[in-house]
C-alpha positions in Angstrom: 49.2 -45.1 -60.0 49.3 -41.9 -57.8 50.6 -42.6 -54.3 48.3 -41.8 -51.5 48.9 -38.7 -49.5 50.1 -39.7 -46.0 50.5 -36.3 -44.4 48.4 -33.1 -44.4 49.5 -29.6 -43.6 47.3 -27.5 -41.2 47.9 -23.8 -41.9 46.5 -21.3 -39.6 46.4 -17.5 -39.6 45.9 -16.5 -36.0 46.2 -13.4 -33.7 49.8 -13.2 -32.6 48.8 -13.1 -28.9 47.3 -16.6 -29.2 50.0 -18.2 -31.4 51.9 -19.9 -28.6 48.8 -21.4 -27.0 47.6 -22.7 -30.4 51.0 -24.0 -31.3 51.2 -25.9 -28.0 47.8 -27.4 -28.7 48.9 -28.6 -32.1 51.9 -30.3 -30.6 49.8 -32.1 -28.0 47.4 -33.3 -30.8 50.3 -35.1 -32.5 52.1 -32.6 -34.8 55.8 -33.3 -34.7 56.5 -29.6 -34.9 55.0 -26.2 -35.7 56.5 -23.8 -38.2 55.8 -20.0 -37.9 56.2 -17.4 -40.6 59.1 -15.9 -38.7 61.0 -19.2 -38.5 60.6 -20.1 -42.2 61.3 -17.4 -44.8 59.6 -19.5 -47.4 56.3 -18.6 -45.8 54.8 -15.2 -46.4 55.6 -12.7 -43.6 52.7 -12.3 -41.1 50.3 -9.4 -41.2 50.7 -6.9 -38.4 49.5 -8.4 -35.1 49.0 -11.8 -36.6 51.0 -15.1 -37.0 50.9 -17.9 -39.5 51.4 -21.4 -38.2 51.9 -24.6 -40.1 51.7 -28.1 -38.6 51.9 -31.5 -40.3 49.8 -34.4 -39.2 49.1 -37.9 -40.6 46.4 -37.8 -43.2 44.3 -40.3 -41.2 44.4 -38.0 -38.2 43.7 -34.7 -40.1 39.9 -34.7 -39.6 40.2 -35.4 -35.9 42.9 -32.8 -35.3 41.2 -30.1 -37.5 38.0 -30.7 -35.5 39.9 -30.5 -32.2 41.5 -27.2 -33.3 38.1 -25.8 -34.2 36.8 -26.7 -30.7 39.8 -25.2 -29.0 39.5 -21.9 -30.9 35.9 -21.7 -29.8 36.9 -22.2 -26.2 39.6 -19.6 -26.5 37.0 -17.2 -27.9 35.3 -17.2 -24.4 38.2 -15.2 -23.0 39.8 -13.8 -26.2 37.2 -12.8 -28.8 39.9 -12.2 -31.4 40.2 -16.0 -31.6 37.1 -15.9 -33.9 39.3 -14.3 -36.6 41.6 -17.4 -36.8 41.5 -19.2 -40.1 42.4 -22.8 -40.9 43.1 -24.4 -44.2 44.3 -28.0 -45.0 46.8 -28.8 -47.8 48.6 -31.9 -49.1 52.3 -32.3 -48.1 55.0 -33.3 -50.4 56.5 -36.8 -50.1 59.0 -36.3 -47.2 60.1 -38.7 -44.5 57.9 -37.0 -41.9 58.0 -40.1 -39.7 61.7 -39.6 -39.1 61.0 -35.9 -38.4 58.2 -36.9 -36.0 60.6 -39.1 -34.0 63.3 -36.5 -33.8 60.9 -34.2 -32.0 59.8 -36.8 -29.4 62.4 -37.9 -26.9 62.4 -39.0 -23.3 61.4 -36.2 -20.9 61.8 -36.0 -17.1 58.9 -34.6 -15.1 58.9 -33.8 -11.5 61.2 -35.8 -9.1 60.3 -39.4 -10.1 58.7 -39.6 -13.5 60.1 -39.9 -17.0 57.9 -39.9 -20.2 59.3 -41.7 -23.2 58.1 -42.6 -26.7 58.4 -46.3 -27.7 61.5 -45.6 -29.8 63.4 -43.8 -27.1 62.9 -45.8 -23.8 65.8 -45.2 -21.5 66.9 -47.6 -18.7 65.3 -46.8 -15.4 68.6 -47.1 -13.6 68.3 -43.8 -11.7 65.1 -44.7 -9.9 62.7 -42.8 -12.1 59.4 -44.3 -13.2 59.4 -44.6 -16.9 56.0 -44.1 -18.6 55.9 -45.1 -22.3 53.3 -43.3 -24.5 52.9 -43.1 -28.3 52.9 -39.4 -29.2 49.8 -38.3 -31.0 47.6 -41.2 -29.8 45.3 -38.9 -27.9 45.6 -35.8 -25.6 48.1 -36.4 -22.9 51.6 -37.3 -24.2 53.7 -35.0 -22.0 54.4 -32.6 -24.8 51.9 -30.1 -23.4 52.5 -27.9 -20.3 49.2 -28.9 -18.7 50.0 -32.6 -18.9 53.4 -32.0 -17.3 51.9 -29.8 -14.5 49.3 -32.5 -13.8 51.9 -35.1 -13.5 53.9 -33.0 -11.0 50.7 -32.2 -9.0 49.9 -35.9 -8.9 53.4 -36.8 -7.7 53.1 -34.2 -4.9 49.7 -35.3 -3.7 50.4 -39.1 -3.8 53.8 -38.4 -2.1 52.0 -36.6 0.7 50.1 -39.8 1.5 46.5 -40.7 2.0 45.6 -41.2 -1.7 43.8 -44.6 -1.7 41.7 -43.8 -4.8 42.0 -41.4 -7.7 39.9 -40.4 -10.6 41.4 -39.2 -13.9 38.8 -37.1 -15.8 39.4 -36.7 -19.6 42.0 -39.4 -19.6 42.8 -39.2 -23.3 46.0 -41.3 -23.8 45.7 -42.7 -20.2 49.0 -41.2 -19.2 47.8 -39.6 -16.0 46.0 -42.8 -14.9 49.1 -44.8 -15.6 51.2 -42.4 -13.5 48.7 -42.8 -10.6 49.0 -46.5 -10.7 52.7 -46.6 -11.0 53.1 -44.1 -8.1 51.2 -46.6 -6.0 47.5 -45.5 -5.8 45.6 -48.7 -5.1 42.4 -47.8 -7.0 42.4 -45.7 -10.2 39.4 -44.9 -12.4 40.1 -43.3 -15.8 37.2 -41.5 -17.5 36.6 -39.9 -20.9 33.5 -38.6 -22.7 34.9 -39.8 -26.1 34.7 -43.6 -26.3 37.0 -43.6 -29.3 40.0 -43.0 -27.1 39.4 -45.9 -24.8 41.1 -48.6 -26.9 44.2 -46.4 -27.2 44.1 -45.6 -23.5 43.7 -49.3 -22.6 46.7 -50.2 -24.7 48.7 -47.5 -23.1 47.8 -48.6 -19.6 48.7 -52.2 -20.4 52.1 -51.0 -21.9 52.8 -49.3 -18.6 51.8 -52.1 -16.3 48.8 -50.1 -15.2 46.1 -52.4 -16.7 44.4 -52.6 -13.3 43.0 -49.1 -13.7 39.2 -49.1 -14.5 38.6 -47.4 -17.8 35.1 -45.9 -18.4 33.3 -43.7 -21.0 30.9 -41.1 -19.8 30.6 -38.0 -17.7 31.7 -37.5 -14.1 28.2 -37.4 -12.7 27.7 -41.1 -13.7 30.7 -42.2 -11.6 29.9 -43.9 -8.3 32.1 -43.5 -5.3 34.4 -40.8 -3.9 38.1 -40.3 -4.5 40.9 -38.8 -2.4 42.3 -37.3 -5.6 40.4 -36.1 -8.7 42.4 -34.9 -11.7 40.7 -33.0 -14.5 42.8 -31.9 -17.4 40.1 -30.3 -19.5 39.4 -27.0 -21.2 38.2 -24.1 -19.0 34.6 -24.2 -20.1 34.4 -27.9 -19.3 35.9 -27.3 -15.8 33.1 -24.7 -15.2 30.4 -26.9 -16.6 31.5 -30.0 -14.7 32.3 -28.1 -11.5 29.5 -29.6 -9.4 30.1 -33.2 -10.6 33.9 -32.9 -10.0 33.3 -31.5 -6.5 30.8 -34.3 -5.8 33.4 -37.0 -6.8 35.8 -35.8 -4.1 36.0 -37.6 -0.8 36.2 -35.6 2.4 39.6 -34.1 2.8 40.5 -34.9 -0.8 42.3 -32.7 -3.4 41.1 -31.6 -6.8 43.6 -30.9 -9.6 42.2 -28.8 -12.5 44.2 -28.0 -15.6 43.9 -27.0 -19.2 43.2 -23.3 -18.5 45.0 -20.2 -19.5 46.0 -17.5 -16.9 43.1 -15.1 -17.8 40.6 -18.0 -17.3 41.6 -18.7 -13.7 39.2 -16.2 -12.0 36.2 -17.6 -14.0 37.1 -21.2 -13.1 37.6 -20.4 -9.4 34.2 -18.8 -9.3 32.7 -22.1 -10.2 34.3 -23.7 -7.1 33.3 -21.3 -4.3 33.7 -23.9 -1.5 37.4 -24.5 -2.5 40.7 -22.8 -1.9 43.9 -23.0 -4.0 46.6 -25.0 -2.2 49.1 -25.0 -5.1 49.4 -23.3 -8.5 51.7 -24.3 -11.4 52.5 -22.0 -14.3 54.2 -22.6 -17.6 53.9 -20.0 -20.3 50.3 -18.9 -20.2 49.0 -22.3 -18.8 47.8 -22.8 -15.2 47.2 -25.9 -13.1 45.5 -25.5 -9.8 45.3 -27.9 -6.8 42.1 -27.2 -4.8 40.9 -28.2 -1.4 37.5 -27.6 0.3 37.5 -24.8 2.8 35.4 -26.8 5.2 
């Protein structure tokens, strides 16, 4: 009997200027690591101006990750037309202990002044006062491996620490990590929302794992949410931030703050244009990623 293939290789030929952003996205989608042609001499050298990336994912996750990558490339194409030239192919992977490799790439990570994100196999003692949030890498978007997730956590910590956040809305909750952080930081009422109902069981399990089961978990769009929130966090792609701008602004209570993330530096002007009644009170940058905290001008 031939053993079932447990891992798949996603191989991408991409414009060199977009390689870092795409590699980060693959990591956030659950790949334990991303190999480039420069790092691995066994791979053919890249063409001029292009990079070759290879990421390994569980076979069961391959259709979801490949579809997510396709959507992400389409979104990048709105600001970088060369993204349309990216090519993706899927191949079988030899029988290697990729589970061990996966675990080696995911260790506990400190974020901000008070938070620590850890995978289930590397949960440190919280003897230094940090709040430990345990999340299974690769469950859904939002594991702390991506710059935008870390920036959102730091922004949440600052806003909650400033006081007055009695209710918060996490839009595009994915793994539920941001919602869990809001609860553990002391926000009394937290609503976590995602348009994809398939992530809800995973998010629910993650919230329970982090003693944040009191958060209300919903599937749907922002416009369907009743109530107003002192803090709204939306870690989405730039085009979604523009499309949902009116609904996100409408979910904000008077005097509240809106944290938007998931956008690249060149996308900031277009996103801000969709929020004409807001000003930027804080901006976080890591590599090419930007996270903005917004407040109404009046």
